[in-house]
C-alpha positions, 0 to 999 in steps of 0.5 A: 822864402823865410828870413834867415835868422841872425848868427849867434853873435848878432842874436845875442847882441840883439837880445841884450840890447832889447833887455837894456832898452826895455822901457815897459814891463811888457817890453822887458818880459818879451825880451827876457822870455825870448832870450832866457830858456825856462830851465836855464842854468844861470851863474852871475859873479860865481853865484847860481841864480834861478831864472826868476832871481836873474829876471828880478836882478836885471829888471830892478825895482821899476821902469824909470829908464829914459834910454840906454846905450850899449857898446859891444867891445868883443864877441866870439862864437862857436857854432855847434857842429853841423853833423846832422845836415841842419842848415847852418844859417840857424846856428846854435852853440856857444857865444861870449860877448863883452859889453858896456851899457849906460842906462839913463833914468828919467830922474835927474839930480842937479839937472843931470840924468842919473845913470846906471853903468854896466860892464859885463862879460857873458858866456852863453850856450844857445840851443833851440827851444819851443817858440815863445808867444810875444806881443812883438811885431816881428813875425819871425819865430826864432826859437833859440834860447840861452840854456846856460849863462855864466856872467861876470858883471859890475853895475854902478850908479854914481853917488850924488855929491 
């Protein structure tokens, strides 16, 4: 018996957390590739981005993170209609999440960690795609990916005084 893939809201949350908590380039690339489809349509704050532009925007310049805390404030999912008799445990469809994240960097200023704060409302259309080869110890091959993403996001880094 194979494991049951998570519902849409859980799937989205797990992938967002993996992106926020990635500490190495390999971890980030695996998280990103298993989340965003190669041909995904991406709109951030009203601006269309290519997949590579979005990846660079998320990644930042370097991996200097010490940790992250992600708090989901709300989520809604609308699974795709099951007219074809497909097992509903493997959902595709629309999901929207609202979350905040605090990403702590390794560098410190006046003995306090520098943090990046993110507030995001993200709407995603999730469909089945081809499985992605990753270096993950997770044996499940969930081939769902974000095919369309529309995000309103604000990121801030406190200015040192």
